[in-house]
N, C-alpha and C positions, 0 to 999 in steps of 0.2 A: 504494500500500500504506500509506503514511504517513497519507493522508487517511482511509482505511478504519479503521485502528486508532484514530486520534485521535477520529474521530466516533463510533466504537463506544463508546469509553470515556467521552467527554464527553457527546455528545448523547443517545445511547441510554439511558445510565444516568440522566441528568438528566430527560429527558422521561418515562421510565418511572416514576421516583420521583414526579414531579409529578402525573401522571395516575393512576398506580396507588395511591400511598400518600396524598399530600396531598389530592387531590380525592376519594379514596375509590372510585375506579372499579374497583379490583381488577385481575383478569386482563385485562379489556377495556382498561383504561387502560394497562397494560404493553404490550399489542399495539399500541395507538394510538401510544404513545411510540416504539416500534420502527419504526412506519410513518413517523413524522415524521423519524426518523434516515435512512431510505432516501430520503426526498424531498430532504433536505439533501445527502446523498451524491450523488444523481443530479444535482442542480443544480451541484455543484462539478465533477463529472466532465464535464458538458456544457460548462461554462465553460472547463475545461482543454482540451477537445477543440476548441472554437471558437477558442481563443487560439493554436492551432498551436504551442504551446511544446513539446509532446511530439515534434514532428518534428525539432527541433534536437538531441535527445539522441543521442549517438553511443556505441555499445557498444564498438567496437574502434578 
């Protein structure tokens, strides 16, 4: 959840601003920036899954 919130605020806003506003791509640039956010999020989730750190978490 922390990764999702952090990347949504940081990466999604940054890349959407870069492609949508600074490069002048408009709505297509915003969609492209949001797609890049999903790629980063997926890569981090795959890395966490392969590291097996999530199996050591104990609820009770």
